[in-house]
C-alpha atoms as an extended CHARMM CRD file, in Angstrom:
* protein
*
       129  EXT
         1         1  MET       CA             10.5340000000      -53.9870000000       16.6870000000  PROA      1               0.0000000000
         2         2  ALA       CA             12.4190000000      -51.6580000000       14.3160000000  PROA      2               0.0000000000
         3         3  LEU       CA              9.4520000000      -51.5470000000       11.9670000000  PROA      3               0.0000000000
         4         4  SER       CA              7.0690000000      -50.5620000000       14.7650000000  PROA      4               0.0000000000
         5         5  LEU       CA              9.4400000000      -47.7640000000       15.8570000000  PROA      5               0.0000000000
         6         6  LEU       CA              9.6780000000      -46.5260000000       12.2690000000  PROA      6               0.0000000000
         7         7  LEU       CA              5.8750000000      -46.5500000000       11.8530000000  PROA      7               0.0000000000
         8         8  THR       CA              5.3980000000      -44.7280000000       15.1720000000  PROA      8               0.0000000000
         9         9  PHE       CA              7.9490000000      -42.1280000000       14.1380000000  PROA      9               0.0000000000
        10        10  ALA       CA              6.2550000000      -41.6780000000       10.7430000000  PROA      10              0.0000000000
        11        11  ALA       CA              2.8120000000      -41.4080000000       12.3500000000  PROA      11              0.0000000000
        12        12  THR       CA              4.0920000000      -38.7360000000       14.7100000000  PROA      12              0.0000000000
        13        13  LEU       CA              6.0260000000      -36.8020000000       12.0910000000  PROA      13              0.0000000000
        14        14  THR       CA              3.4220000000      -36.7590000000        9.2860000000  PROA      14              0.0000000000
        15        15  PRO       CA              1.0090000000      -34.2400000000       10.8870000000  PROA      15              0.0000000000
        16        16  LEU       CA              3.9180000000      -31.9680000000       11.7800000000  PROA      16              0.0000000000
        17        17  LEU       CA              5.2210000000      -32.0270000000        8.2230000000  PROA      17              0.0000000000
        18        18  TYR       CA              1.7200000000      -31.3000000000        6.8820000000  PROA      18              0.0000000000
        19        19  GLN       CA              1.3870000000      -28.3360000000        9.2550000000  PROA      19              0.0000000000
        20        20  ALA       CA              4.8400000000      -27.0280000000        8.2610000000  PROA      20              0.0000000000
        21        21  ARG       CA              3.8290000000      -27.2410000000        4.6050000000  PROA      21              0.0000000000
        22        22  ARG       CA              0.6300000000      -25.2660000000        5.3180000000  PROA      22              0.0000000000
        23        23  ILE       CA              2.6230000000      -22.6150000000        7.1670000000  PROA      23              0.0000000000
        24        24  MET       CA              5.0270000000      -22.2610000000        4.2370000000  PROA      24              0.0000000000
        25        25  ASP       CA              2.1610000000      -22.0080000000        1.7480000000  PROA      25              0.0000000000
        26        26  ASN       CA              0.5760000000      -19.2380000000        3.8430000000  PROA      26              0.0000000000
        27        27  ALA       CA              3.9550000000      -17.4900000000        4.1130000000  PROA      27              0.0000000000
        28        28  ASP       CA              4.3080000000      -17.5260000000        0.3270000000  PROA      28              0.0000000000
        29        29  ARG       CA              0.8150000000      -16.0790000000       -0.0660000000  PROA      29              0.0000000000
        30        30  ARG       CA              1.5750000000      -13.4050000000        2.5540000000  PROA      30              0.0000000000
        31        31  VAL       CA              4.7710000000      -12.3890000000        0.7610000000  PROA      31              0.0000000000
        32        32  ALA       CA              2.8480000000      -12.2110000000       -2.5250000000  PROA      32              0.0000000000
        33        33  ALA       CA              0.1600000000      -10.0990000000       -0.8120000000  PROA      33              0.0000000000
        34        34  ASP       CA              2.8550000000       -7.7810000000        0.5570000000  PROA      34              0.0000000000
        35        35  MET       CA              4.2960000000       -7.3100000000       -2.9390000000  PROA      35              0.0000000000
        36        36  VAL       CA              0.8470000000       -6.5610000000       -4.4040000000  PROA      36              0.0000000000
        37        37  LEU       CA              0.1250000000       -4.1190000000       -1.5630000000  PROA      37              0.0000000000
        38        38  ARG       CA              3.4040000000       -2.2690000000       -2.1410000000  PROA      38              0.0000000000
        39        39  SER       CA              2.7750000000       -2.0540000000       -5.8830000000  PROA      39              0.0000000000
        40        40  ILE       CA             -0.7200000000       -0.6540000000       -5.2990000000  PROA      40              0.0000000000
        41        41  LEU       CA              0.6280000000        2.0310000000       -2.9810000000  PROA      41              0.0000000000
        42        42  ALA       CA              3.5090000000        2.8730000000       -5.3350000000  PROA      42              0.0000000000
        43        43  ALA       CA              1.3330000000        3.1460000000       -8.4480000000  PROA      43              0.0000000000
        44        44  PRO       CA              0.6790000000        6.6860000000       -9.6590000000  PROA      44              0.0000000000
        45        45  ILE       CA             -2.7710000000        8.0290000000       -8.9280000000  PROA      45              0.0000000000
        46        46  ASP       CA             -4.6980000000       10.2480000000      -11.3230000000  PROA      46              0.0000000000
        47        47  ARG       CA             -5.1340000000       13.1800000000       -8.9620000000  PROA      47              0.0000000000
        48        48  THR       CA             -7.4050000000       15.1110000000      -11.3230000000  PROA      48              0.0000000000
        49        49  SER       CA            -10.3470000000       12.8860000000      -10.4160000000  PROA      49              0.0000000000
        50        50  VAL       CA             -9.2370000000       11.6520000000       -7.0120000000  PROA      50              0.0000000000
        51        51  ALA       CA            -12.1250000000       12.8280000000       -4.8520000000  PROA      51              0.0000000000
        52        52  ASN       CA            -13.2790000000        9.7240000000       -2.9490000000  PROA      52              0.0000000000
        53        53  LEU       CA            -11.7200000000        7.3370000000       -5.4630000000  PROA      53              0.0000000000
        54        54  SER       CA            -12.2290000000        3.6230000000       -4.8640000000  PROA      54              0.0000000000
        55        55  ARG       CA            -10.7400000000        0.7780000000       -6.8880000000  PROA      55              0.0000000000
        56        56  GLU       CA            -10.6980000000       -2.9650000000       -6.4630000000  PROA      56              0.0000000000
        57        57  GLY       CA             -9.4750000000       -5.9160000000       -8.4350000000  PROA      57              0.0000000000
        58        58  GLU       CA             -7.5600000000       -9.1810000000       -8.5010000000  PROA      58              0.0000000000
        59        59  THR       CA             -3.8490000000       -9.7020000000       -9.0990000000  PROA      59              0.0000000000
        60        60  SER       CA             -2.2340000000      -13.1470000000       -9.0770000000  PROA      60              0.0000000000
        61        61  GLY       CA             -5.3200000000      -14.5980000000       -7.3780000000  PROA      61              0.0000000000
        62        62  LEU       CA             -5.2440000000      -11.9990000000       -4.5900000000  PROA      62              0.0000000000
        63        63  GLN       CA             -8.2190000000       -9.7000000000       -4.0420000000  PROA      63              0.0000000000
        64        64  TRP       CA             -7.2710000000       -6.0400000000       -3.4130000000  PROA      64              0.0000000000
        65        65  GLN       CA             -9.0450000000       -2.7750000000       -2.7160000000  PROA      65              0.0000000000
        66        66  MET       CA             -7.7770000000        0.8080000000       -2.6440000000  PROA      66              0.0000000000
        67        67  THR       CA             -9.5390000000        3.9580000000       -1.4630000000  PROA      67              0.0000000000
        68        68  VAL       CA             -8.3150000000        7.5360000000       -1.7820000000  PROA      68              0.0000000000
        69        69  GLN       CA             -9.8860000000       10.3710000000        0.1940000000  PROA      69              0.0000000000
        70        70  PRO       CA             -8.9010000000       14.0290000000        0.4470000000  PROA      70              0.0000000000
        71        71  ILE       CA             -7.6730000000       15.1510000000        3.8500000000  PROA      71              0.0000000000
        72        72  ALA       CA             -8.5160000000       18.5850000000        5.2180000000  PROA      72              0.0000000000
        73        73  MET       CA             -5.2650000000       20.0380000000        6.5180000000  PROA      73              0.0000000000
        74        74  PRO       CA             -4.4980000000       23.6240000000        7.4430000000  PROA      74              0.0000000000
        75        75  ALA       CA             -2.6470000000       25.5370000000        4.7550000000  PROA      75              0.0000000000
        76        76  LEU       CA              0.9110000000       26.6310000000        5.3420000000  PROA      76              0.0000000000
        77        77  PRO       CA              1.5080000000       30.3710000000        5.5020000000  PROA      77              0.0000000000
        78        78  LYS       CA              3.2050000000       31.7760000000        2.4070000000  PROA      78              0.0000000000
        79        79  SER       CA              6.1700000000       32.8850000000        4.5100000000  PROA      79              0.0000000000
        80        80  ALA       CA              6.8740000000       29.2330000000        5.3220000000  PROA      80              0.0000000000
        81        81  MET       CA              7.0130000000       28.3800000000        1.6280000000  PROA      81              0.0000000000
        82        82  ALA       CA              9.1680000000       31.3450000000        0.5460000000  PROA      82              0.0000000000
        83        83  LYS       CA             12.7480000000       30.6700000000       -0.3970000000  PROA      83              0.0000000000
        84        84  PRO       CA             15.3530000000       32.3190000000        1.8200000000  PROA      84              0.0000000000
        85        85  LYS       CA             17.0080000000       34.1070000000       -1.1030000000  PROA      85              0.0000000000
        86        86  ASP       CA             14.7130000000       34.9420000000       -4.0080000000  PROA      86              0.0000000000
        87        87  THR       CA             16.7590000000       35.8730000000       -7.0850000000  PROA      87              0.0000000000
        88        88  ALA       CA             13.9700000000       35.6730000000       -9.6560000000  PROA      88              0.0000000000
        89        89  THR       CA             13.3080000000       38.7880000000      -11.6750000000  PROA      89              0.0000000000
        90        90  THR       CA              9.9260000000       40.4910000000      -11.7150000000  PROA      90              0.0000000000
        91        91  ASP       CA              9.0650000000       38.9530000000      -15.1260000000  PROA      91              0.0000000000
        92        92  GLN       CA              9.9360000000       35.4690000000      -13.8840000000  PROA      92              0.0000000000
        93        93  LYS       CA              7.7820000000       35.9710000000      -10.8010000000  PROA      93              0.0000000000
        94        94  LYS       CA              4.8100000000       36.8960000000      -12.9910000000  PROA      94              0.0000000000
        95        95  THR       CA              5.1760000000       33.7270000000      -15.0760000000  PROA      95              0.0000000000
        96        96  GLN       CA              5.6580000000       31.4090000000      -12.1080000000  PROA      96              0.0000000000
        97        97  LYS       CA              2.4050000000       29.8660000000      -10.9730000000  PROA      97              0.0000000000
        98        98  GLU       CA              1.9240000000       28.9980000000       -7.3340000000  PROA      98              0.0000000000
        99        99  THR       CA              0.6070000000       25.4990000000       -6.8250000000  PROA      99              0.0000000000
       100       100  ASP       CA             -1.9700000000       24.7400000000       -4.1740000000  PROA      100             0.0000000000
       101       101  TRP       CA             -1.2330000000       21.3200000000       -2.7400000000  PROA      101             0.0000000000
       102       102  ALA       CA             -3.7890000000       18.9500000000       -1.2630000000  PROA      102             0.0000000000
       103       103  SER       CA             -3.2680000000       15.8770000000        0.9000000000  PROA      103             0.0000000000
       104       104  TYR       CA             -4.8760000000       12.5200000000        0.1290000000  PROA      104             0.0000000000
       105       105  LEU       CA             -5.2410000000        9.5070000000        2.4120000000  PROA      105             0.0000000000
       106       106  VAL       CA             -4.5690000000        6.2590000000        0.5060000000  PROA      106             0.0000000000
       107       107  ASN       CA             -5.7350000000        3.0180000000        2.1280000000  PROA      107             0.0000000000
       108       108  ALA       CA             -5.0460000000       -0.3480000000        0.4650000000  PROA      108             0.0000000000
       109       109  THR       CA             -6.0910000000       -3.8510000000        1.5250000000  PROA      109             0.0000000000
       110       110  VAL       CA             -5.1030000000       -7.2310000000        0.0640000000  PROA      110             0.0000000000
       111       111  THR       CA             -6.8720000000      -10.4980000000        0.9750000000  PROA      111             0.0000000000
       112       112  TYR       CA             -4.4970000000      -13.4590000000        0.6760000000  PROA      112             0.0000000000
       113       113  ALA       CA             -6.4410000000      -16.2250000000        2.4630000000  PROA      113             0.0000000000
       114       114  PRO       CA             -9.9500000000      -16.6400000000        3.8850000000  PROA      114             0.0000000000
       115       115  GLY       CA            -10.1260000000      -14.2650000000        6.8360000000  PROA      115             0.0000000000
       116       116  ARG       CA             -6.5360000000      -13.0450000000        6.2700000000  PROA      116             0.0000000000
       117       117  THR       CA             -5.9390000000       -9.5060000000        5.0670000000  PROA      117             0.0000000000
       118       118  LEU       CA             -2.9650000000       -7.2250000000        4.8240000000  PROA      118             0.0000000000
       119       119  SER       CA             -3.5170000000       -3.4640000000        4.7880000000  PROA      119             0.0000000000
       120       120  ALA       CA             -1.5100000000       -0.2570000000        4.6810000000  PROA      120             0.0000000000
       121       121  GLU       CA             -2.2510000000        3.4320000000        4.7800000000  PROA      121             0.0000000000
       122       122  THR       CA             -0.2390000000        6.3950000000        3.5100000000  PROA      122             0.0000000000
       123       123  VAL       CA             -0.6480000000       10.0740000000        2.6890000000  PROA      123             0.0000000000
       124       124  ARG       CA              0.0740000000       11.4520000000       -0.7790000000  PROA      124             0.0000000000
       125       125  LEU       CA              0.3190000000       15.0040000000       -2.0220000000  PROA      125             0.0000000000
       126       126  GLY       CA             -1.3780000000       16.2350000000       -5.1490000000  PROA      126             0.0000000000
       127       127  THR       CA             -2.4170000000       19.4400000000       -6.7510000000  PROA      127             0.0000000000
       128       128  ALA       CA             -5.6650000000       20.8790000000       -5.4840000000  PROA      128             0.0000000000
       129       129  GLU       CA             -8.4270000000       21.2020000000       -8.0430000000  PROA      129             0.0000000000
C-alpha cells in the first residue's frame, strides 16, 4: 500500500518537476538575452557612418540584430541653446565650433529560444555629418 502511494506520488510529481526545470532553463536564457540586449544598446556606435546601419551576430549562443536609423527632428532655435550668461571673449567665440546634433533610432532584438525574442528601442544623439 505504501509503495503504491509512493509510486502514484512520483508519477504525479515527475511531469511537474520536468516543467519547472524547463521554466527555469527558459528564465536563464531570458536573463542572458536581457544582458546581451543591454550590452548591445550600451555599446558605442560609430556615428560617422551610421546612416541606416544594420548589424547582426551571435553572442553566447543568442542571435542578435541591431539597426540604427537617423530620425528627422526639428532643430532647436539658437536662442534655446544659448547660455544665460555668456562670458567668453570674442576670440574664444571665434574658435568655438557649434555642433549640429542629429538623433538616431536604435532598435535591438535578441532571440533566446525558438519563437522567443526580446527587443528594445532607444534614441541616441550624434553629430550630424
